[in-house]
BAVEXPA-978061 format. One line per 10 residues: number of its first residue (from 1); their letters; for each residue z, x, y of N, C-alpha, C. Coordinates in Angstrom, 2 decimals. Each point is the difference from the previous one (the first is absolute). Layout:
<gulos>
NUM	A	Z,X,Y,Z,X,Y,Z,X,Y ~ ... .
</gulos>
This chain:
<gulos>
1	MKDIQKTPDH	-18.54,23.25,31.13,0.17,0.80,-1.21,-0.99,-0.47,-1.07 ~ -0.48,0.93,-0.78,-0.98,-0.33,-1.03,0.66,-0.79,-1.13 ~ -0.67,-1.08,-0.42,0.51,-0.85,-1.08,-0.63,0.45,-1.31 ~ 0.72,0.87,-0.73,-0.54,0.57,-1.23,-0.24,-1.08,-1.06 ~ 0.91,-0.99,-0.05,-0.14,-1.04,-1.02,-1.31,-0.76,0.12 ~ -0.52,-0.12,1.23,-1.23,-0.78,0.20,-1.27,0.80,-0.25 ~ 0.14,1.27,-0.25,-1.19,0.80,-0.28,-0.56,-0.39,-1.36 ~ -1.31,0.10,-0.19,-0.60,-0.44,-1.27,0.34,0.92,-1.16 ~ 0.03,-0.60,-1.18,0.20,0.78,-1.23,-1.28,-0.07,-0.82 ~ -0.44,1.13,-0.51,-1.31,0.07,-0.63,0.05,-0.07,-1.53 .
11	REIDIQKVGI	1.18,-0.29,-0.57,0.10,-0.08,-1.46,-0.37,-1.37,-0.55 ~ -0.20,-0.98,0.90,-0.47,-1.34,-0.37,0.88,-0.67,-1.04 ~ 1.31,0.04,0.23,0.95,-0.67,-0.89,0.84,-0.98,0.81 ~ -0.12,-1.27,-0.34,0.87,-1.02,0.59,1.36,0.06,-0.70 ~ 1.09,-0.09,0.78,1.35,0.03,-0.56,0.58,-1.41,0.03 ~ 0.53,-0.44,-1.13,0.49,-1.38,-0.10,1.28,-0.23,0.79 ~ 0.92,0.96,-0.03,1.28,-0.14,0.71,0.43,1.31,0.64 ~ 0.30,-0.06,1.28,0.62,1.11,0.72,1.11,-0.60,0.85 ~ 1.17,0.63,0.01,1.06,-0.57,0.81,1.30,0.77,-0.10 ~ 1.11,-0.71,0.17,1.32,0.61,-0.06,0.83,-0.71,-1.08 .
21	KGFHLPLSIV	0.88,0.73,-0.64,0.91,-0.58,-0.98,1.37,0.63,0.17 ~ 1.02,-0.67,-0.52,1.36,0.49,0.18,0.49,-0.16,1.43 ~ -0.58,-0.95,0.72,0.40,-0.26,1.39,1.13,-1.03,-0.02 ~ 1.14,0.35,0.59,1.16,-0.88,-0.01,0.15,-0.72,1.33 ~ 0.32,-1.31,-0.10,0.10,-0.82,1.20,0.98,-1.14,-0.25 ~ 0.89,-0.30,0.95,0.83,-1.19,-0.12,-0.86,-1.25,0.24 ~ 0.15,-0.99,-0.88,-0.78,-1.23,0.11,0.93,-1.21,-0.09 ~ -0.46,-1.12,0.50,0.72,-1.27,-0.11,-0.81,-0.94,-0.87 ~ 0.48,-0.23,-1.23,-0.71,-0.84,-0.95,0.44,-1.45,0.17 ~ -0.95,-0.91,0.07,0.30,-1.42,0.17,0.67,-0.54,-1.27 .
31	EKKGGEQSVL	1.14,-0.68,0.18,0.73,-0.59,-1.12,-0.40,-1.45,-0.21 ~ 0.26,-0.50,-1.21,-0.36,-1.38,-0.32,0.71,-1.00,0.91 ~ 1.25,0.29,0.36,0.79,-0.94,0.80,-0.37,0.04,1.48 ~ -0.95,0.86,0.35,-0.46,0.04,1.39,0.52,1.17,0.80 ~ 0.94,0.74,-0.54,0.50,1.17,0.71,-0.86,1.22,-0.28 ~ 0.56,1.15,0.24,-0.70,1.24,-0.28,1.00,1.03,-0.52 ~ -0.48,0.88,-0.85,0.85,1.03,-0.60,-0.54,1.38,0.36 ~ 0.87,0.83,0.53,-0.39,1.36,0.37,-0.03,0.89,-1.23 ~ -1.11,0.69,-0.20,-0.15,0.89,-1.16,-0.57,1.32,0.47 ~ 0.19,1.03,-0.82,-0.67,1.27,0.22,-1.17,0.06,-0.96 .
41	AEISLSADLT	-1.20,0.07,0.51,-1.20,-0.05,-0.83,-0.68,1.36,-0.08 ~ -0.62,0.24,-1.14,-0.87,1.16,-0.16,-1.43,-0.52,-0.09 ~ -0.86,0.50,0.88,-1.31,-0.61,0.19,-1.12,1.01,-0.24 ~ -1.06,-0.50,-0.61,-1.27,0.72,-0.08,-1.06,-0.86,0.68 ~ -0.73,0.58,0.93,-1.05,-0.72,0.72,-1.25,0.85,-0.01 ~ -1.13,-0.60,-0.35,-1.23,0.79,-0.13,-1.23,-0.85,0.32 ~ -1.12,0.70,0.15,-1.28,-0.65,0.27,-1.11,0.86,-0.59 ~ -1.16,-0.58,-0.15,-1.12,0.79,-0.51,-0.57,0.91,1.09 ~ -0.70,1.04,-0.40,-0.64,0.93,0.93,-1.41,0.27,-0.49 ~ -0.98,-0.29,0.85,-1.39,0.20,-0.39,-0.38,1.47,0.07 .
51	RDFKGSHLSR	-1.12,0.32,-0.59,-0.50,1.37,-0.05,-0.41,0.53,1.38 ~ -0.04,-0.90,1.00,-0.45,0.41,1.34,1.06,0.79,0.76 ~ 1.27,-0.06,-0.46,1.08,0.64,0.74,0.76,0.99,-0.88 ~ 0.44,1.07,0.62,0.73,1.05,-0.72,1.40,-0.44,-0.38 ~ 0.66,-0.74,0.87,1.38,-0.39,-0.28,0.38,-1.29,0.70 ~ 1.20,-0.50,-0.37,0.55,-1.21,0.58,1.07,0.37,1.02 ~ 0.22,-0.85,0.98,1.03,0.24,1.01,1.34,-0.53,-0.52 ~ 0.77,0.86,-0.64,1.22,-0.43,-0.68,1.07,-0.51,0.97 ~ -0.02,0.48,1.23,1.00,-0.46,0.96,-0.14,-1.49,0.28 ~ -1.19,-0.55,-0.16,-0.22,-1.42,0.26,0.73,-0.89,-1.00 .
61	FVEILTPWSK	0.16,0.49,-1.22,0.76,-0.77,-0.99,1.45,-0.18,0.48 ~ 0.58,1.07,0.50,1.38,-0.08,0.51,0.06,-0.90,1.22 ~ -0.99,0.09,0.88,-0.04,-0.86,1.19,-0.07,-1.47,-0.38 ~ -0.73,-0.31,-1.05,-0.15,-1.39,-0.44,1.30,-0.52,-0.62 ~ 0.69,0.82,-0.77,1.18,-0.43,-0.73,1.25,-0.10,0.88 ~ 0.18,0.93,0.91,1.26,0.12,0.74,0.45,-1.28,0.70 ~ -0.87,-0.76,0.67,0.46,-1.22,0.67,0.60,-1.04,-0.95 ~ -0.32,0.09,-1.29,0.50,-1.00,-0.95,1.47,0.20,-0.35 ~ 0.59,1.08,0.49,1.45,0.17,-0.19,0.79,-1.00,0.83 ~ -0.68,-0.67,0.95,0.66,-0.97,0.88,-0.55,-1.41,-0.18 .
71	KKLSSVELKK	-0.72,-0.25,-1.11,-0.58,-1.32,-0.25,0.37,-0.47,-1.40 ~ -0.11,-1.32,-0.22,0.19,-0.55,-1.33,-1.23,0.27,-0.86 ~ 0.23,0.21,-1.30,-1.10,0.34,-0.89,0.02,-0.88,-1.25 ~ -1.18,-0.54,-0.32,-0.22,-0.70,-1.26,-1.44,0.29,-0.43 ~ -0.46,-0.68,-1.04,-1.37,0.23,-0.47,-1.03,-0.33,1.07 ~ 0.32,-0.95,0.86,-0.93,-0.40,1.07,-0.19,1.15,0.99 ~ 1.10,0.65,0.40,-0.08,1.08,0.99,-0.67,1.24,-0.57 ~ 0.07,0.19,-1.30,-0.67,1.16,-0.59,-1.51,-0.03,0.26 ~ -0.56,-1.20,0.01,-1.43,-0.12,0.29,-0.31,0.50,1.40 ~ 0.87,-0.29,0.97,-0.20,0.48,1.37,0.04,1.52,0.06 .
81	ILEDTRSGLN	0.92,0.61,-0.75,0.07,1.47,-0.04,-1.30,0.58,-0.53 ~ -0.54,-0.61,-1.03,-1.24,0.51,-0.59,-1.20,-0.24,0.92 ~ 0.01,-1.11,0.72,-1.07,-0.24,0.98,0.03,1.08,1.08 ~ 1.20,0.33,0.48,0.12,1.05,1.01,-0.42,1.35,-0.55 ~ 0.28,0.23,-1.28,-0.38,1.26,-0.63,-1.51,0.13,-0.10 ~ -0.66,-1.05,-0.45,-1.47,0.03,-0.09,-0.61,0.24,1.37 ~ 0.54,-0.69,1.00,-0.54,0.14,1.35,0.28,1.39,0.58 ~ 1.24,0.46,-0.15,0.39,1.26,0.61,-0.63,1.21,-0.66 ~ -0.36,-0.13,-1.29,-0.59,1.12,-0.72,-1.50,-0.17,-0.22 ~ -0.56,-1.09,0.54,-1.43,-0.30,-0.21,-0.36,0.02,-1.48 .
91	SKSAYIDVRF	0.79,-0.69,-0.79,-0.16,0.01,-1.45,-0.38,-1.39,-0.51 ~ -0.59,-0.01,-1.19,-0.36,-1.26,-0.63,1.16,-0.58,-0.81 ~ 0.90,0.87,-0.47,1.10,-0.46,-0.84,1.29,0.69,0.40 ~ 1.12,-0.71,-0.23,1.32,0.55,0.30,0.99,-0.46,-1.06 ~ 1.01,0.83,-0.24,0.94,-0.25,-1.09,1.42,0.34,0.46 ~ 0.97,-0.82,-0.46,1.40,0.29,0.34,0.88,-0.23,-1.23 ~ 1.00,0.84,-0.12,0.98,-0.04,-1.09,1.37,0.11,0.67 ~ 0.82,-1.05,-0.11,1.33,-0.03,0.63,1.05,-0.20,-1.08 ~ 0.92,0.95,-0.13,1.06,-0.07,-1.01,1.36,-0.01,0.69 ~ 0.87,-0.90,-0.45,1.30,-0.14,0.65,0.99,-0.63,-0.96 .
101	RYFVPKLSPV	1.27,0.09,0.33,1.07,-0.61,-0.79,0.49,-1.24,0.75 ~ -0.01,-1.13,-0.71,0.30,-1.30,0.60,1.24,-0.59,-0.67 ~ 0.92,-0.55,0.80,1.26,-0.51,-0.52,-0.02,-1.52,-0.06 ~ 0.48,-0.53,-1.13,0.08,-1.44,-0.20,1.44,-0.36,-0.38 ~ 0.60,-1.01,0.64,1.36,-0.43,-0.36,0.05,-0.53,-1.43 ~ 1.08,0.35,-0.72,0.19,-0.51,-1.36,1.43,-0.50,-0.15 ~ 0.14,-1.12,-0.70,1.31,-0.56,-0.29,0.40,0.37,-1.42 ~ 1.21,0.51,-0.17,0.53,0.27,-1.34,0.03,-1.31,-0.79 ~ -0.32,0.04,-1.32,-0.27,-1.24,-0.73,1.17,-0.95,-0.17 ~ 1.23,0.47,0.02,1.17,-0.87,-0.16,0.84,-0.05,1.27 .
111	SGMESLLDYN	0.36,1.15,0.54,0.85,0.03,1.19,-0.73,-0.45,1.26 ~ -1.34,0.10,-0.02,-0.79,-0.41,1.16,0.09,0.94,1.18 ~ 0.51,1.21,-0.23,0.12,0.96,1.09,-1.38,0.56,0.37 ~ -0.24,0.14,1.29,-1.31,0.44,0.47,-0.03,1.50,0.20 ~ -1.12,0.61,-0.40,-0.25,1.42,0.23,-1.50,0.16,0.21 ~ -0.44,1.22,0.27,-1.42,0.27,0.27,-0.57,0.93,-1.06 ~ -1.15,-0.39,-0.55,-0.69,0.83,-0.97,-1.33,0.46,0.60 ~ -0.29,1.29,-0.16,-1.21,0.57,0.59,-1.13,0.05,-1.02 ~ -1.21,-0.23,0.49,-1.20,0.00,-0.83,-1.06,0.89,0.65 ~ -0.63,0.85,-0.80,-1.13,0.77,0.49,-1.20,-0.93,0.14 .
121	CLFLASLDEK	-0.59,-0.02,1.19,-1.12,-0.90,0.28,-1.21,0.77,0.50 ~ -1.15,-0.63,-0.12,-1.26,0.64,0.34,-0.94,-1.01,0.64 ~ -0.57,0.38,1.14,-1.11,-0.72,0.60,-1.24,0.91,-0.11 ~ -1.05,-0.48,-0.65,-1.28,0.70,-0.05,-1.05,-0.90,0.63 ~ -0.84,0.56,0.85,-1.04,-0.83,0.61,-1.23,0.84,0.29 ~ -1.14,-0.66,0.01,-1.26,0.65,0.34,-0.86,-0.96,0.79 ~ -0.86,0.55,0.84,-0.90,-0.79,0.81,-1.34,0.71,0.08 ~ -1.07,-0.69,-0.38,-1.34,0.55,0.12,-0.96,-1.13,0.33 ~ -1.28,0.27,-0.13,-1.00,-1.01,0.36,0.03,-1.22,-0.93 ~ 0.61,0.15,-1.17,0.11,-1.12,-0.94,1.19,-0.90,0.31 .
131	GYEFTLGVEV	0.97,0.51,0.79,1.15,-0.82,0.34,1.32,0.74,-0.16 ~ 1.08,-0.78,0.09,1.37,0.52,-0.03,0.62,-0.30,-1.35 ~ 0.71,0.97,-0.56,0.68,-0.19,-1.28,1.41,0.54,0.09 ~ 0.97,-0.80,-0.49,1.41,0.37,0.09,0.64,-0.05,-1.37 ~ 0.85,0.99,-0.30,0.76,0.05,-1.24,1.48,0.14,0.31 ~ 0.81,-0.84,-0.63,1.45,0.08,0.13,0.57,0.58,-1.28 ~ 0.88,0.99,0.13,0.64,0.59,-1.17,1.51,0.01,0.13 ~ 0.69,-0.25,-1.12,1.46,0.07,-0.03,0.44,0.66,-1.30 ~ 1.14,0.66,0.05,0.62,0.59,-1.17,1.38,-0.62,-0.15 ~ 0.21,-0.73,-1.11,1.21,-0.81,-0.17,0.82,0.54,-1.16 .
141	PVMNLCPCSK	1.27,0.36,0.22,0.85,0.46,-1.10,0.52,-1.18,-0.81 ~ 0.09,0.20,-1.32,0.56,-1.02,-0.90,0.83,0.71,-1.06 ~ 0.74,-0.77,-0.80,0.69,0.52,-1.16,-0.56,-0.69,-1.23 ~ -0.37,0.79,-1.03,-0.58,-0.55,-1.22,0.83,0.40,-1.22 ~ 0.17,-0.96,-0.91,0.74,0.24,-1.22,-0.96,-0.02,-1.18 ~ 0.13,0.96,-0.90,-0.97,0.19,-1.08,0.16,-1.05,-1.10 ~ -1.03,-0.79,-0.30,0.10,-1.00,-1.08,0.21,0.63,-1.37 ~ -0.63,1.15,-0.23,0.14,0.67,-1.30,1.44,0.47,-0.20 ~ 0.56,0.61,1.03,1.38,0.47,-0.09,0.97,-1.15,-0.27 ~ -0.22,-1.11,0.66,0.85,-1.18,-0.22,-0.13,-0.51,-1.43 .
151	EISQFGAHNQ	-1.21,-0.01,-0.51,-0.26,-0.55,-1.33,0.62,0.85,-1.12 ~ -0.08,1.31,0.13,0.41,0.86,-1.11,1.45,0.47,0.10 ~ 0.65,-0.26,1.13,1.36,0.50,0.19,1.03,-1.06,-0.36 ~ 1.13,0.46,-0.56,1.08,-0.92,-0.34,0.64,-0.58,1.24 ~ 0.06,0.80,1.05,0.54,-0.48,1.28,-0.63,0.83,1.12 ~ -0.17,-0.64,1.15,-0.57,0.68,1.15,-1.50,0.17,-0.09 ~ -0.57,0.56,1.05,-1.43,0.32,0.07,-0.20,0.93,1.19 ~ -0.91,0.96,-0.16,-0.19,0.93,1.13,-0.89,-0.65,1.07 ~ 0.29,0.32,1.24,-0.80,-0.52,1.11,-0.33,1.14,0.95 ~ -0.90,-0.26,0.91,-0.43,1.01,0.94,-0.45,-0.66,1.31 .
161	RGYIRVKIKY	0.11,0.78,1.06,-0.57,-0.45,1.27,-1.49,0.29,-0.01 ~ -0.76,-0.89,0.55,-1.44,0.19,0.05,-0.55,-0.44,1.34 ~ -1.31,0.22,0.18,-0.70,-0.43,1.21,-1.23,-0.81,-0.37 ~ -0.23,-1.04,0.77,-1.25,-0.75,-0.08,-0.76,0.29,1.29 ~ -1.13,0.66,-0.11,-0.80,0.36,1.17,-1.24,-0.90,0.04 ~ -0.14,-0.71,1.09,-1.07,-1.00,0.11,-0.82,0.25,1.27 ~ -1.31,-0.10,-0.13,-0.90,-0.04,1.15,-0.83,-1.27,-0.14 ~ -0.18,-0.71,1.12,-0.80,-1.22,-0.03,-0.94,-0.05,1.20 ~ -1.14,-0.64,-0.21,-0.91,-0.39,1.08,-0.08,-1.51,-0.04 ~ -0.03,-0.62,1.16,0.02,-1.46,0.03,-0.84,-0.51,1.17 .
171	DTDIIWIEDL	-0.41,-1.27,-0.11,-0.83,-0.60,1.04,0.69,-1.18,0.67 ~ 1.31,-0.10,-0.18,0.79,-1.01,0.71,0.50,0.60,1.31 ~ 0.70,-0.78,0.81,0.43,0.47,1.31,0.90,1.23,-0.11 ~ 1.11,-0.12,-0.73,0.92,1.12,-0.16,0.87,-0.24,-1.22 ~ 0.30,1.05,-0.72,1.00,-0.03,-1.07,1.13,0.91,0.45 ~ 1.20,-0.55,0.13,1.12,0.74,0.55,0.59,0.96,-1.02 ~ 0.44,1.14,0.48,0.66,0.98,-0.87,1.18,-0.66,-0.71 ~ 0.80,-0.77,0.75,1.19,-0.63,-0.57,-0.35,-0.90,-1.19 ~ -1.07,-0.79,0.13,-0.40,-0.90,-1.08,-0.52,0.78,-1.20 ~ -0.81,1.01,0.25,-0.58,0.79,-1.08,1.09,0.73,-0.78 .
181	VGIIEAQGSS	0.95,0.58,0.71,1.12,0.69,-0.64,0.79,-0.96,-0.90 ~ 0.28,-1.19,0.50,0.78,-0.97,-0.77,-0.69,-0.40,-1.30 ~ -1.31,-0.18,0.06,-0.77,-0.38,-1.19,-0.01,1.14,-1.01 ~ -0.18,1.21,0.48,-0.14,1.16,-0.90,1.32,0.33,-0.68 ~ 1.11,0.02,0.75,1.25,0.45,-0.59,0.53,-0.99,-1.04 ~ -0.51,-1.24,0.01,0.40,-0.98,-1.00,-0.63,0.28,-1.37 ~ -0.91,0.96,-0.07,-0.72,0.26,-1.25,0.69,1.04,-0.89 ~ 1.01,0.69,0.51,0.76,0.92,-0.83,1.08,-0.71,-0.78 ~ 0.76,0.74,-0.81,1.15,-0.60,-0.68,1.03,-0.48,1.02 ~ 0.13,0.74,1.10,0.90,-0.38,1.08,-0.43,0.68,1.28 .
191	PVYPLLKRQD	0.20,-0.65,1.15,-0.14,0.73,1.27,1.10,1.06,0.10 ~ -0.16,0.91,0.94,1.08,0.94,0.32,0.57,-0.38,1.36 ~ 1.24,0.37,0.22,0.73,-0.41,1.20,0.72,1.21,0.60 ~ 0.01,0.12,1.33,0.76,1.08,0.62,1.51,-0.19,-0.14 ~ 0.45,-1.26,-0.06,1.42,-0.31,0.00,0.32,-0.96,-1.15 ~ 0.87,0.46,-0.93,0.44,-0.83,-1.10,1.52,0.11,-0.14 ~ 0.70,-1.14,0.07,1.40,-0.05,-0.35,0.09,-0.18,-1.53 ~ 1.22,0.04,-0.54,0.13,-0.02,-1.46,-0.63,-1.24,-0.63 ~ 0.18,-1.16,0.64,-0.58,-1.23,-0.55,-1.53,0.03,0.05 ~ -0.54,0.69,1.02,-1.46,0.15,0.10,-0.52,0.94,-1.09 .
201	EKFVTEASYE	0.74,1.10,-0.22,-0.43,0.96,-1.02,0.02,-0.64,-1.39 ~ 1.01,-0.81,-0.26,0.06,-0.72,-1.28,-1.21,-0.92,-0.15 ~ -0.33,-0.71,1.07,-1.14,-0.92,-0.04,-1.31,0.75,-0.28 ~ -0.24,1.10,0.71,-1.23,0.76,-0.17,-0.10,0.58,-1.40 ~ 1.11,0.53,-0.51,0.01,0.58,-1.34,-0.35,-1.04,-1.05 ~ 0.61,-1.16,0.10,-0.22,-1.05,-1.01,-1.37,-0.66,0.17 ~ -0.42,-0.19,1.24,-1.31,-0.63,0.24,-1.14,0.88,-0.51 ~ 0.09,1.30,0.22,-1.05,0.90,-0.48,0.00,0.07,-1.52 ~ 1.18,-0.10,-0.62,0.08,0.01,-1.47,-0.72,-1.20,-0.59 ~ 0.03,-1.11,0.71,-0.68,-1.21,-0.46,-1.47,-0.04,0.41 .
211	NPKFVEDVLR	-0.45,1.02,0.71,-1.39,0.03,0.50,-0.62,1.37,-0.25 ~ -0.04,0.45,-1.26,-0.54,1.34,-0.30,-1.50,0.06,0.23 ~ -0.48,1.15,0.49,-1.44,0.14,0.26,-0.45,1.45,-0.19 ~ -1.12,0.14,-0.72,-0.71,1.27,-0.02,-0.73,0.17,1.33 ~ -0.44,1.22,0.29,-0.79,0.22,1.21,-1.29,-0.82,-0.06 ~ -0.52,-0.22,-1.21,-1.20,-0.82,-0.16,0.27,-1.46,0.37 ~ 1.20,-0.48,-0.36,0.37,-1.37,0.36,0.06,-0.17,1.52 ~ 0.60,0.99,0.64,0.14,-0.06,1.46,-1.37,-0.03,0.67 ~ -0.91,0.83,-0.50,-1.35,0.03,0.57,-0.69,-1.36,-0.16 ~ 0.03,-0.54,-1.20,-0.69,-1.26,-0.25,0.61,-1.14,0.81 .
221	DTILALRNIA	1.33,-0.04,0.07,0.65,-1.06,0.78,-0.32,0.13,1.49 ~ -0.08,1.24,0.49,-0.34,0.22,1.41,-1.41,-0.47,0.30 ~ -0.92,0.31,-0.89,-1.39,-0.43,0.20,-0.10,-1.52,0.02 ~ 0.68,-0.67,-0.92,-0.03,-1.46,-0.03,0.59,-0.58,1.29 ~ 1.08,0.59,0.48,0.63,-0.49,1.23,-0.93,0.18,1.20 ~ -0.69,1.13,0.07,-0.90,0.27,1.12,-1.24,-0.90,-0.06 ~ -0.46,-0.31,-1.19,-1.15,-0.91,-0.12,0.29,-1.37,0.59 ~ 1.27,-0.36,0.06,0.39,-1.31,0.53,0.14,-0.04,1.51 ~ -0.16,1.15,0.65,0.10,0.04,1.47,-1.38,-0.30,0.58 ~ -0.09,-1.04,0.78,-1.27,-0.41,0.58,-0.54,1.09,0.93 .
231	GIKWMEVECE	-1.28,0.29,-0.14,-0.66,0.91,0.92,-0.17,1.41,-0.49 ~ 0.74,0.42,-1.03,-0.15,1.36,-0.51,-1.35,0.14,-0.69 ~ -0.77,1.01,0.40,-1.33,0.21,-0.59,-0.10,1.30,-0.80 ~ 1.02,0.86,0.13,0.01,1.27,-0.73,1.44,0.47,-0.12 ~ 0.33,0.59,-1.15,1.35,0.53,-0.17,-0.04,1.28,-0.82 ~ 0.99,0.83,0.26,0.23,1.20,-0.80,1.50,0.05,-0.28 ~ 0.38,0.06,-1.27,1.41,-0.04,-0.38,0.32,1.18,-0.90 ~ 1.06,0.73,0.33,0.51,1.04,-0.87,1.50,-0.21,-0.18 ~ 0.45,0.00,-1.25,1.43,-0.10,-0.30,0.44,1.30,-0.66 ~ 1.11,0.54,0.46,0.51,1.25,-0.54,1.50,-0.14,-0.26 .
241	DFESIHHHSA	0.41,0.34,-1.21,1.43,0.01,-0.36,0.44,1.44,-0.18 ~ 1.10,0.36,0.66,0.58,1.33,-0.16,0.97,-0.06,-1.18 ~ -0.49,0.33,-1.16,0.72,-0.18,-1.25,1.39,0.63,0.03 ~ 0.99,-0.74,-0.48,1.36,0.51,-0.01,0.31,0.82,-1.25 ~ -0.82,-0.12,-1.07,0.25,0.76,-1.22,-1.12,1.00,-0.29 ~ -0.92,0.16,0.95,-1.06,1.00,-0.13,-0.10,0.78,1.32 ~ -0.60,1.18,-0.09,-0.21,0.79,1.21,-1.43,-0.19,0.50 ~ -0.47,-1.23,-0.05,-1.32,-0.34,0.54,0.01,-1.46,0.40 ~ -1.04,-0.43,0.68,-0.14,-1.39,0.42,-0.98,-0.73,-0.90 ~ 0.13,-1.31,-0.03,-1.00,-0.87,-0.62,-0.70,-0.77,1.11 .
251	FAFQREHL	-1.31,-0.20,-0.12,-0.70,-0.72,1.07,-1.12,-0.86,-0.57 ~ -0.40,-0.97,0.80,-1.16,-0.86,-0.32,-0.73,-0.27,1.31 ~ -1.33,-0.13,-0.08,-0.82,-0.12,1.20,-1.11,-1.00,-0.23 ~ -0.32,-0.77,1.06,-1.11,-0.97,-0.08,-0.58,-0.22,1.39 ~ -1.31,-0.13,0.08,-0.69,-0.34,1.24,-0.91,-1.19,-0.29 ~ 0.02,-0.99,0.91,-0.76,-1.22,-0.21,-0.70,-0.47,1.26 ~ -1.22,-0.48,-0.14,-0.70,-0.74,1.05,0.06,-1.48,-0.37 ~ 0.45,-0.82,0.93,0.16,-1.44,-0.28,-1.12,-0.81,0.64 .
</gulos>
């Protein structure tokens, strides 16, 4: 059969990325304790296409990804996927975007009861002639209490649930999702918990009242905490509070090369 994709294109335009997105696959993510966690991932996989060819063979992307539903996956294995992509598509560069929800055990602060909290996570990676680059992303929910509201009110203070979204690049062996989540959630007025008994709720309410933070405070504290992690060479931090007394959000954003 004639291979239309391999026929030449005469418009002389190199395309930076061609591939598939919105591809869903069950994956096994390596856990810090040595086990693995089954997740449902949404994946984008792409490669460059030179002006010499009309199209890319999209079925090869699926062929490359499918076997990984039965293997363990971490930042190390992503490089292998990209190597296979470059080879299978005869490309100079390859890119992957993996998004999934990851569960981490949490203990209620007073009762010590264990439950699971889910975090949106992101693996981004690229491979070209310059080398391999990996980005880890997490979205961590927190609760923040407004310092201004506390200061001006006779009693009480308004609070809101917020998110701290972090992306990092690093040159150390590995930074675990569990460790990164723990560091980030400590930067809000209080962590959030799936399970709170009455004594836990009292603790969280009072602890957050004693630790008021603007969204700007959360951003600055997060940046300082990330600067202390050995090996991080780049970070992107966004903090967003879903205001409880307004119909809009407040946010702060920062990107740094270290």
